[in-house]
N, C-alpha and C positions, 0 to 999 in steps of 0.2 A: 373088244377082244384083242389081245396082243398077238402079234405074229411071233413065230419062234425066234426070229432074229432080234426083234425088239425085246423079247423076254431075256435073251442071252445078254444083250447090251445092258439091260436094266440090272441084271445080276452082276455084271462086270462093274457097272457104275457103283453099286452098293459095296462091292468088295474093295474097289478103289478108295471109296470114302473111309471104309474101316481101316485100310492100310495107312492112309494119311493120318488118321487119328492115332493109330498105334505109333507111327514114326515120330509124331510130334508130341506124344504123351498128353493128348488133350482129352478132356472129359467128353462123354457121349453127347452132351447138349451144345458142344461147340458148333457154331454155324459152319456149314460146309463151304460157303464162299470164303471164309477166313482160312480154312485149311488149304484151299487151292491157291489163294493169293500168297500165302506163306512160301509156297513152292513156285510161285510165278508160272502157274500152269492153268489149264482150263479143264472143266469136267469133260468126260469122254465124248458126249454128244456134240459139245461145242468145238472140241478139238478136231473132231471128224469134219465138221463144217468148215473150220479154218483151213484144214489141209486141202479140201476140195477147192476152196476159193483160191488158195495159193497155186494149185494146179492150173486153174482157169487163168489167173494172172500171168503165170509163166507161159502158158500156151498163147496168150494174146500179145505179150510184150517181149518175151525172151524165147521165141520159138526154137531157135537153134540149140538151146540147152536141153531140149526134150527129144525123145525118140520120134522118128518120122510119123508114127501112128497118130501123134497128137497135133500134127501141123495144121490140119483142117478139122480138128475135133469140135471146136466151138466156132460157130459162124454168126456173124452180125446180120441182123434183119436187113440192113441196106444191101447186103450181098445176095439176099434171097429175093427181095421184091424189086421190081424195076420202077415202081411208082413210090411217091412220097408216103411214108407212114409216120405216125407220131412216135412209134416205138423203134424207129430206124437205128437208134444208137444202142439198143438192147441186143442181147444175144438171142438168136433164133431158137425157139424151143420146139423140137420135133414133136409132131403129133404121135401119141402112143396109144395103141389099142388095148393094152393090158396094164393094170396098175403095177405089175412087176417091173415093167420098163421105166416107170417113174422113179425107181430106186437107182437107176444107172447113174454113173458119174456124169455122163454127158447131159442128161436131163436135169439132175439135181444141181449140177454146177452152173448150168445156164440160168436156172430159176433163182438160185442163190445170188448169182452175179447181178441179175436184173433188179434185185431188191436192194442192192448197195446204193448209197448216195453217190451222186456224180463225182464228188470230190475224190472218193476212193477209187472209182473206176478209172479216173484219169491219171492215177499215180503210176508212173512207169517204173520207178525204182522198187526193187524188192524190199529194201529196208523201209521205205516210206509206206509201202502197202502193209 
């Protein structure tokens, strides 16, 4: 069963696909990936993830460019645990009691960041990231 938010995003995604088809005057069977690549953009759900990851990157490497509220928003595991852990270089994911909190930017940003390859996590430059 879809949540109301997912339903709304799904509708928005479909409308966006239709809009791209109309703007490009493409037939209905044109692959959606081709429509997005022609505009050098991503589908809405991937764009959302990208923007969250850009926020995490900025919070970790360019803290001064963000409002104060984000300065300690994402915390490394090595700053939480006093002992050695295998995940010390990952971001700490706060324990959440309700699934609603799993949708927070702090939780999803940390989880998405931890899934990135090390090569991307080490990119300090915004352009390289």
